[in-house]
C-alpha positions as CSV (number, residue, x, y, z in Angstrom):
1,M,86.0,101.6,180.4
2,R,87.2,98.3,182.3
3,P,83.7,97.4,182.9
4,L,82.9,97.5,178.8
5,N,85.7,95.4,178.3
6,I,85.0,92.6,181.0
7,H,81.1,92.4,180.0
8,R,82.4,92.6,176.2
9,H,84.5,89.2,176.9
10,R,82.1,87.7,178.7
11,I,79.7,88.2,175.7
12,L,82.8,87.0,173.5
13,A,83.2,84.0,176.2
14,N,79.3,82.9,176.4
15,L,79.8,83.6,172.8
16,M,81.9,81.1,172.3
17,V,81.0,78.6,174.5
18,V,77.5,78.6,172.4
19,L,79.6,78.1,168.9
20,T,81.6,75.4,170.7
21,I,78.3,73.1,171.4
22,G,76.7,73.7,168.2
23,V,79.0,72.0,166.4
24,A,79.7,69.9,169.3
25,A,75.6,69.0,168.3
26,C,76.3,68.9,164.6
27,S,78.6,66.9,165.1
28,T,77.3,64.3,167.3
29,D,73.8,64.7,164.5
30,S,76.2,63.8,161.7
31,S,78.3,61.0,163.2
32,R,74.1,59.9,164.1
33,S,72.9,60.7,160.7
34,S,75.6,58.5,159.0
35,S,75.4,55.8,161.4
36,L,71.7,55.6,160.9
37,L,71.7,55.7,156.8
38,D,74.0,52.9,157.3
39,G,71.7,50.5,155.7
40,I,69.7,52.8,154.5
41,G,68.2,53.5,151.5
42,V,67.4,57.1,149.3
43,I,65.9,57.3,146.3
44,P,67.9,60.1,144.0
45,G,65.2,62.5,143.4
46,N,62.9,61.7,146.5
47,D,62.2,62.2,149.4
48,F,61.8,59.1,150.8
49,V,64.3,57.1,153.6
50,G,62.4,54.0,153.7
51,Q,64.0,51.0,156.1
52,A,66.0,48.5,154.0
53,T,66.1,44.8,153.9
54,L,68.1,44.0,151.5
55,P,70.6,41.3,152.0
56,P,73.9,41.6,153.6
57,T,75.1,39.9,149.7
58,L,73.4,43.0,147.8
59,A,73.4,45.8,150.1
60,A,76.5,47.5,148.8
61,S,76.2,46.5,145.9
62,I,72.1,47.0,145.1
63,K,71.3,50.8,143.4
64,F,67.5,51.7,143.0
65,P,66.9,54.8,140.4
66,P,64.1,57.6,141.0
67,I,60.4,56.5,140.8
68,Q,59.1,57.5,137.9
69,G,56.7,60.0,138.9
70,P,54.7,60.4,143.2
71,L,55.4,58.4,146.1
72,V,52.1,56.3,146.1
73,G,52.1,57.3,150.1
74,S,52.3,61.3,149.5
75,V,49.4,60.6,147.4
76,A,47.3,58.4,148.6
77,K,44.6,59.2,150.8
78,G,44.8,56.0,153.0
79,N,46.6,52.4,153.6
80,R,45.1,49.8,152.8
81,L,47.5,48.7,149.4
82,L,46.0,46.5,147.0
83,V,49.2,44.1,145.7
84,I,48.1,42.1,142.3
85,G,50.7,40.0,139.9
86,D,52.0,37.0,138.6
87,S,54.0,34.3,140.0
88,I,57.1,37.0,140.7
89,I,55.2,38.6,142.8
90,A,53.7,35.4,144.9
91,S,56.4,34.6,145.8
92,T,56.7,37.1,148.2
93,A,53.0,36.6,149.9
94,S,52.5,35.1,153.1
95,R,52.0,31.6,151.5
96,Y,55.5,31.9,150.5
97,G,58.4,33.8,151.8
98,G,56.3,36.9,153.3
99,E,58.4,39.4,151.7
100,M,56.3,41.6,150.4
101,C,54.4,42.0,154.0
102,R,57.5,42.7,156.4
103,A,58.6,45.2,154.1
104,L,55.7,47.0,154.1
105,L,54.0,47.0,157.0
106,P,56.6,48.7,159.5
107,L,55.7,51.6,156.3
108,G,52.6,51.4,157.5
109,W,50.6,49.8,154.6
110,Q,47.9,46.8,155.3
111,V,48.6,45.1,152.5
112,A,46.2,42.4,150.3
113,V,48.9,40.4,147.8
114,E,46.4,38.7,144.8
115,A,49.0,36.9,142.4
116,E,49.2,33.8,141.3
117,P,52.0,32.4,138.6
118,S,51.5,32.4,134.7
119,R,48.8,35.5,134.7
120,F,48.8,37.5,131.6
121,V,47.8,41.1,132.5
122,Q,44.4,40.8,131.9
123,F,44.1,38.7,135.4
124,G,44.5,42.2,136.9
125,R,41.5,42.8,135.3
126,E,40.0,39.7,136.8
127,V,41.5,40.7,140.3
128,L,39.9,44.3,140.3
129,R,36.5,42.5,139.4
130,A,36.0,40.8,142.9
131,R,38.0,43.0,145.3
132,L,37.9,46.8,144.0
133,S,35.2,47.1,146.5
134,D,36.7,46.5,149.5
135,G,38.0,49.6,149.9
136,W,41.6,49.9,149.1
137,D,43.3,53.2,148.9
138,A,46.3,52.1,146.6
139,S,47.6,49.0,144.6
140,V,50.8,48.2,143.2
141,V,50.1,46.4,139.6
142,F,53.5,44.1,138.2
143,L,52.0,42.5,135.4
144,G,53.4,41.8,131.8
145,T,56.4,39.2,132.0
146,N,53.1,36.8,130.9
147,Y,52.6,38.6,126.7
148,T,50.4,37.2,124.2
149,G,53.1,39.9,122.3
150,Q,49.5,41.6,121.5
151,I,50.6,45.5,122.3
152,D,47.2,46.4,122.1
153,K,45.4,44.2,124.2
154,Y,48.3,44.5,126.6
155,T,48.1,48.3,126.6
156,S,44.1,48.3,126.4
157,D,44.4,46.1,129.7
158,L,46.6,47.6,131.6
159,T,44.5,51.0,130.8
160,A,41.6,49.3,132.2
161,I,42.8,48.4,135.2
162,V,44.3,51.8,136.6
163,T,41.1,53.7,134.9
164,S,39.4,51.3,137.4
165,L,41.4,52.4,140.4
166,K,41.3,56.0,139.6
167,P,41.6,57.8,141.6
168,R,43.5,56.0,143.3
169,P,47.5,56.0,142.8
170,V,49.3,53.2,141.2
171,L,52.8,51.7,141.3
172,L,53.1,49.8,137.8
173,L,56.5,48.0,137.1
174,T,58.3,47.6,134.5
175,T,59.5,43.7,133.7
176,S,62.7,42.5,133.5
177,L,64.0,42.2,129.9
178,F,64.8,38.5,129.4
179,R,64.2,38.8,126.0
180,D,63.5,41.3,123.2
181,R,60.0,42.1,123.1
182,Q,60.0,42.3,126.9
183,N,61.0,45.8,125.4
184,E,57.2,46.7,123.7
185,V,56.1,45.9,127.0
186,N,58.2,48.3,129.0
187,G,57.2,51.4,125.9
188,A,53.5,50.2,127.2
189,I,54.1,50.6,131.0
190,A,55.4,54.5,130.1
191,K,52.9,55.0,127.7
192,V,50.0,53.8,130.4
193,A,51.9,56.2,133.1
194,A,52.4,59.2,130.7
195,A,48.4,59.1,129.9
196,N,47.2,58.8,133.6
197,N,47.9,61.0,136.5
198,N,47.3,58.7,138.9
199,V,50.1,56.1,137.8
200,S,53.9,56.3,139.5
201,V,56.6,53.7,137.7
202,L,59.2,51.7,139.2
203,D,61.9,50.1,136.7
204,W,62.1,46.7,137.5
205,A,63.6,46.4,134.2
206,M,67.4,48.7,135.4
207,V,67.2,46.9,139.0
208,S,66.9,43.4,138.0
209,S,69.6,43.6,135.8
210,Q,72.2,44.4,138.5
211,A,74.0,40.6,139.5
212,G,72.4,38.6,142.0
213,V,68.8,39.8,141.8
214,L,67.0,37.2,138.8
215,N,67.7,33.9,138.7
216,R,69.8,32.3,135.7
217,D,66.3,32.6,134.2
218,K,66.7,35.9,134.1
219,I,62.6,36.3,135.2
220,H,62.1,35.2,138.6
221,P,64.3,36.8,141.6
222,S,66.3,34.5,143.2
223,P,66.2,34.4,147.4
224,D,67.9,37.5,147.8
225,G,66.1,39.1,144.9
226,R,62.8,38.9,146.9
227,A,64.0,41.4,149.1
228,V,65.3,43.2,146.4
229,L,62.4,43.6,144.8
230,V,60.0,44.3,148.1
231,T,62.6,47.1,149.3
232,A,62.1,49.3,146.4
233,I,58.5,48.4,145.8
234,G,58.7,49.7,149.2
235,K,60.6,52.6,147.8
236,G,58.2,53.4,145.4
237,L,55.4,53.8,148.1
238,G,57.1,55.3,150.7
239,S,55.3,55.7,153.7
240,A,51.5,55.2,154.3
241,P,49.2,58.2,155.6
242,T,48.9,56.3,158.2
243,Q,51.2,53.7,160.5
244,Q,48.3,50.7,161.1
245,G,50.8,48.3,158.9
246,K,48.6,44.8,158.6
247,C,48.6,41.9,156.4
248,L,45.1,41.3,154.6
249,A,43.9,37.9,153.7
250,S,44.1,36.7,150.1
251,T,41.9,35.7,148.2
252,F,43.2,34.7,145.1
253,T,46.0,31.6,145.4
254,D,46.0,29.0,143.2
255,D,49.6,28.3,142.6
256,S,48.5,24.9,140.2
257,A,50.5,26.9,137.3
258,G,53.8,27.2,139.1
259,A,55.2,24.4,140.2
260,D,58.7,24.7,139.1
261,V,58.3,28.6,139.9
262,L,57.3,28.8,143.3
263,P,59.5,28.4,146.1
264,D,58.9,25.1,148.7
265,V,57.7,26.5,151.2
266,T,58.2,23.7,155.0
267,N,55.9,24.5,157.8
268,T,57.4,23.3,160.9
269,V,55.6,23.7,164.7
270,D,57.6,23.3,168.3
271,N,56.1,24.9,171.0
272,G,53.7,27.0,170.0
273,V,56.6,28.0,167.8
274,T,55.9,28.1,163.8
275,T,59.4,27.6,161.6
276,T,58.7,28.9,157.6
277,Q,61.8,26.9,155.3
278,V,61.6,28.5,152.2
279,Q,63.6,26.3,149.4
280,S,63.6,27.7,145.6
281,S,65.3,24.6,144.3
282,G,64.6,21.7,141.2
283,T,64.3,22.6,137.6
284,T,63.2,25.7,136.4
285,S,62.8,27.1,133.1
286,A,63.2,30.3,131.1
287,V,59.8,30.5,130.7
288,A,58.4,29.3,133.9
289,S,56.9,32.3,134.5
290,I,54.9,32.2,131.4
291,A,51.7,30.8,130.4
292,P,52.0,27.7,128.0
293,S,52.4,29.5,124.5
294,T,53.9,28.8,121.0
295,E,56.7,30.1,123.3
296,S,58.0,26.9,124.6
297,S,60.3,25.6,122.6
298,S,63.0,28.3,124.2
299,L,62.6,26.4,127.2
300,V,66.1,26.1,129.1
301,P,66.5,24.0,131.5
302,T,68.2,26.1,134.9
303,T,68.1,25.1,138.7
304,S,69.1,27.3,142.5
305,S,69.0,26.4,145.7
306,A,69.0,28.5,148.7
307,I,67.1,28.4,152.5
308,V,65.5,31.6,154.3
309,T,64.0,31.0,157.5
310,T,61.6,32.6,159.6
311,T,60.1,32.2,162.8
312,T,56.8,34.5,164.1
313,P,55.0,33.3,167.6
């Protein structure tokens, strides 16, 4: 019986070695996961972990709500992405800070930003008339900050936009609640999303309500807030089906209506290296991104200043 006992002891010893290695491996994996999760954002209820681009001043405090609907990348057929918006989106375009491309290219998206200041929802239809045939696989639409108060017209135009984009998936963003009537806009966005199965919704109203995201006008993102905006959009998109990210040229670049809204940009070239300085400064207003309307009497002057410098070869 002694040989059997020796054999049994050997089996137990081997088993203990395996368990010890397994525990060590789990401990290593856990430690590694913990370190990998530092600076990584996870959307509750969605199977997406994306690289965070949040500045240190906001990284620990910003919370992102679950995306309402599927992640765009999980249903898109390709990686060509059309982003449509007003001054809020324009401020992240390559001609300014370039945050949109920097956030989305690592996820594999080929990104065109078509955004101009003081544009109403019908601007989206104008963009699609000019660019829909260029072969897009998905779209982000953020239009509603500029709102005439005609909710039926807004709903009709937004419906036309998402219908034109079908069957491509569309990510719609709600607006910040800087005035009561924006609740009408966000309600219409929810209604359109419920009626169209190609639409997901990012609750920018919730994200932008957090400290440090918006300027004091409660409309435009602060310099750090622009990083929050593109990170939130990246979370709503998820990874593209293919991984060949690229920043595409924009067609709509008329910023004449946004002199007091969009960041000041200065480009300098030294030894072949271009340095872009993006400065948010000067006087803005509570309706600065809103096209001229009867609400112009509600201007509330504010000031902000910050510089973000990026260098590219």
